[in-house]
N, CA, C and O of each residue as an XYZ file, in Angstrom:
288
protein
N     -71.027     38.505    237.746
C     -71.316     38.762    239.149
C     -72.400     37.792    239.610
O     -73.228     37.373    238.801
N     -72.414     37.429    240.885
C     -73.491     36.566    241.381
C     -74.828     37.291    241.280
O     -74.888     38.508    241.455
N     -75.885     36.563    241.004
C     -77.217     37.165    240.973
C     -77.528     37.778    242.333
O     -77.104     37.267    243.370
N     -78.266     38.868    242.315
C     -78.574     39.586    243.560
C     -79.377     38.738    244.539
O     -79.301     38.962    245.748
N     -80.141     37.772    244.045
C     -80.961     36.928    244.911
C     -80.149     35.850    245.630
O     -80.626     35.275    246.608
N     -78.934     35.568    245.162
C     -78.113     34.525    245.775
C     -77.250     35.099    246.891
O     -76.829     36.254    246.836
N     -76.997     34.288    247.891
C     -76.092     34.690    248.961
C     -74.686     34.871    248.390
O     -74.285     34.157    247.472
N     -73.954     35.816    248.933
C     -72.596     36.089    248.485
C     -71.665     36.039    249.694
O     -71.380     37.075    250.295
N     -71.184     34.833    250.060
C     -70.341     34.718    251.250
C     -69.071     35.561    251.178
O     -68.631     36.101    252.193
N     -68.480     35.678    249.995
C     -67.287     36.510    249.860
C     -67.621     37.976    250.137
O     -66.869     38.677    250.815
N     -68.742     38.422    249.612
C     -69.171     39.798    249.843
C     -69.420     40.060    251.315
O     -69.056     41.116    251.834
N     -70.043     39.098    251.993
C     -70.301     39.241    253.438
C     -68.993     39.301    254.220
O     -68.873     40.072    255.172
N     -68.011     38.488    253.820
C     -66.715     38.506    254.498
C     -66.015     39.847    254.302
O     -65.420     40.379    255.239
N     -66.081     40.393    253.097
C     -65.474     41.700    252.837
C     -66.192     42.773    253.646
O     -65.551     43.664    254.201
N     -67.515     42.693    253.715
C     -68.292     43.669    254.489
C     -67.868     43.626    255.957
O     -67.690     44.671    256.582
N     -67.706     42.424    256.506
C     -67.252     42.289    257.890
C     -65.869     42.893    258.083
O     -65.610     43.552    259.090
N     -64.985     42.668    257.123
C     -63.646     43.245    257.198
C     -63.666     44.762    257.161
O     -62.920     45.419    257.886
N     -64.523     45.313    256.315
C     -64.652     46.773    256.254
C     -65.148     47.327    257.583
O     -64.636     48.332    258.076
N     -66.139     46.671    258.153
C     -66.669     47.127    259.447
C     -65.598     47.031    260.533
O     -65.510     47.904    261.397
N     -64.777     45.964    260.493
C     -63.681     45.827    261.458
C     -62.660     46.949    261.320
O     -61.999     47.319    262.289
N     -62.536     47.491    260.105
C     -61.621     48.601    259.871
C     -62.244     49.956    260.210
O     -61.598     50.996    260.080
N     -63.498     49.933    260.644
C     -64.180     51.182    260.984
C     -64.836     51.856    259.796
O     -65.243     53.015    259.883
N     -64.941     51.143    258.692
C     -65.589     51.695    257.496
C     -67.035     51.210    257.494
O     -67.323     50.081    257.098
N     -67.935     52.075    257.939
C     -69.338     51.681    258.099
C     -70.253     52.288    257.037
O     -71.453     52.012    257.035
N     -69.716     53.104    256.142
C     -70.564     53.763    255.148
C     -70.876     52.859    253.953
O     -71.772     53.177    253.171
N     -70.168     51.754    253.793
C     -70.441     50.822    252.695
C     -71.683     50.021    253.044
O     -71.742     49.390    254.099
N     -72.673     50.044    252.167
C     -73.958     49.392    252.416
C     -74.008     47.947    251.939
O     -74.718     47.130    252.525
N     -73.261     47.617    250.881
C     -73.328     46.270    250.325
C     -72.050     45.992    249.550
O     -71.472     46.901    248.953
N     -71.613     44.755    249.557
C     -70.438     44.326    248.790
C     -70.817     43.054    248.044
O     -71.362     42.122    248.635
N     -70.531     43.015    246.760
C     -70.723     41.822    245.943
C     -69.378     41.508    245.303
O     -68.752     42.390    244.715
N     -68.933     40.277    245.410
C     -67.651     39.869    244.853
C     -67.929     38.935    243.687
O     -68.692     37.978    243.822
N     -67.322     39.205    242.562
C     -67.519     38.368    241.382
C     -66.283     38.382    240.517
O     -65.174     38.602    241.003
N     -66.475     38.149    239.240
C     -65.345     38.145    238.324
C     -65.611     39.111    237.181
O     -66.753     39.345    236.785
N     -64.538     39.655    236.675
C     -64.608     40.501    235.494
C     -63.741     39.860    234.433
O     -62.657     39.353    234.722
N     -64.220     39.885    233.218
C     -63.480     39.314    232.099
C     -63.329     40.410    231.051
O     -64.307     41.064    230.692
N     -62.132     40.609    230.570
C     -61.872     41.601    229.532
C     -61.597     40.882    228.228
O     -60.744     39.996    228.162
N     -62.326     41.269    227.189
C     -62.101     40.712    225.856
C     -61.576     41.817    224.947
O     -62.055     42.949    225.004
N     -60.612     41.497    224.125
C     -60.174     42.398    223.060
C     -60.732     41.819    221.771
O     -60.377     40.710    221.372
N     -61.608     42.578    221.121
C     -62.346     42.080    219.956
C     -61.992     42.915    218.732
O     -62.022     44.145    218.781
N     -61.663     42.251    217.649
C     -61.446     42.943    216.382
C     -62.770     42.929    215.631
O     -63.290     41.866    215.291
N     -63.314     44.124    215.373
C     -64.612     44.230    214.695
C     -64.659     45.536    213.909
O     -63.863     46.446    214.141
N     -65.608     45.613    212.976
C     -65.747     46.808    212.144
C     -66.291     48.008    212.914
O     -65.997     49.154    212.572
N     -67.093     47.742    213.968
C     -67.671     48.840    214.743
C     -68.043     48.341    216.137
O     -67.934     47.152    216.436
N     -68.481     49.263    216.974
C     -68.802     48.929    218.366
C     -69.976     47.956    218.462
O     -69.989     47.085    219.332
N     -70.955     48.099    217.578
C     -72.110     47.196    217.614
C     -71.707     45.758    217.306
O     -72.195     44.823    217.940
N     -70.828     45.587    216.347
C     -70.355     44.243    215.998
C     -69.534     43.658    217.148
O     -69.658     42.473    217.456
N     -68.706     44.472    217.775
C     -67.917     44.003    218.917
C     -68.828     43.602    220.068
O     -68.596     42.587    220.725
N     -69.867     44.398    220.311
C     -70.810     44.083    221.388
C     -71.537     42.770    221.097
O     -71.773     41.980    222.011
N     -71.890     42.532    219.839
C     -72.569     41.286    219.471
C     -71.668     40.080    219.750
O     -72.145     39.046    220.218
N     -70.377     40.205    219.466
C     -69.435     39.120    219.741
C     -69.358     38.876    221.245
O     -69.405     37.730    221.693
N     -69.240     39.945    222.022
C     -69.157     39.820    223.478
C     -70.441     39.233    224.053
O     -70.389     38.428    224.983
N     -71.578     39.620    223.518
C     -72.870     39.097    223.980
C     -72.955     37.589    223.738
O     -73.361     36.835    224.623
N     -72.572     37.156    222.541
C     -72.606     35.725    222.212
C     -71.649     34.942    223.111
O     -72.003     33.882    223.627
N     -70.435     35.467    223.296
C     -69.453     34.792    224.145
C     -69.956     34.696    225.581
O     -69.770     33.672    226.239
N     -70.582     35.743    226.060
C     -71.096     35.751    227.434
C     -72.209     34.743    227.621
O     -72.193     33.959    228.570
N     -73.177     34.761    226.714
C     -74.325     33.859    226.825
C     -73.941     32.392    226.678
O     -74.449     31.529    227.393
N     -73.039     32.126    225.743
C     -72.758     30.737    225.399
C     -71.585     30.116    226.163
O     -71.461     28.892    226.207
N     -70.724     30.945    226.765
C     -69.548     30.366    227.396
C     -69.168     31.015    228.726
O     -68.935     30.306    229.704
N     -69.101     32.316    228.783
C     -68.449     32.986    229.901
C     -69.292     33.095    231.165
O     -68.746     33.026    232.267
N     -70.594     33.260    231.039
C     -71.449     33.457    232.213
C     -72.339     32.246    232.442
O     -72.921     31.702    231.503
N     -72.439     31.832    233.692
C     -73.403     30.808    234.088
C     -74.675     31.566    234.465
O     -74.789     32.067    235.584
N     -75.620     31.652    233.548
C     -76.790     32.507    233.726
C     -77.731     32.029    234.821
O     -78.644     32.760    235.204
N     -77.531     30.830    235.330
C     -78.326     30.344    236.453
C     -77.906     31.065    237.731
O     -78.732     31.324    238.605
N     -76.609     31.389    237.834
C     -76.072     31.970    239.062
C     -75.466     33.358    238.883
O     -75.205     34.037    239.877
N     -75.238     33.796    237.662
C     -74.514     35.039    237.421
C     -75.269     35.940    236.453
O     -76.020     35.478    235.594
N     -75.048     37.228    236.620
C     -75.496     38.194    235.633
C     -74.253     38.772    234.974
O     -73.143     38.581    235.472
N     -74.424     39.473    233.866
C     -73.284     40.095    233.220
C     -73.714     41.388    232.561
O     -74.892     41.599    232.275
N     -72.743     42.245    232.326
C     -72.979     43.439    231.541
C     -71.771     43.664    230.666
O     -70.659     43.255    230.999
N     -71.996     44.312    229.554
C     -70.938     44.525    228.564
C     -70.697     46.011    228.436
O     -71.639     46.791    228.302
N     -69.439     46.403    228.477
C     -69.055     47.793    228.283
C     -68.044     47.838    227.137
O     -67.064     47.093    227.133
N     -68.286     48.704    226.184
C     -67.362     48.896    225.073
C     -66.465     50.071    225.443
O     -66.938     51.184    225.672
N     -65.164     49.804    225.497
C     -64.204     50.856    225.893
C     -63.289     51.167    224.733
O     -62.410     52.020    224.852
């Protein structure tokens, strides 16, 4: 997702569209990307470590994006 401090033109456009539809209860919209990884690991901690390494080293541009990992 884009860092909260950066402008999000896509989010602003979606917010405008929602308001045009009469949906005024939405306070903020952020548009980003989600990536799903299927990881083979011995346990959830090992899978999370793989996802963390992949995120830091390849998947997320930490200058402009934040990320979070969920084990499902």
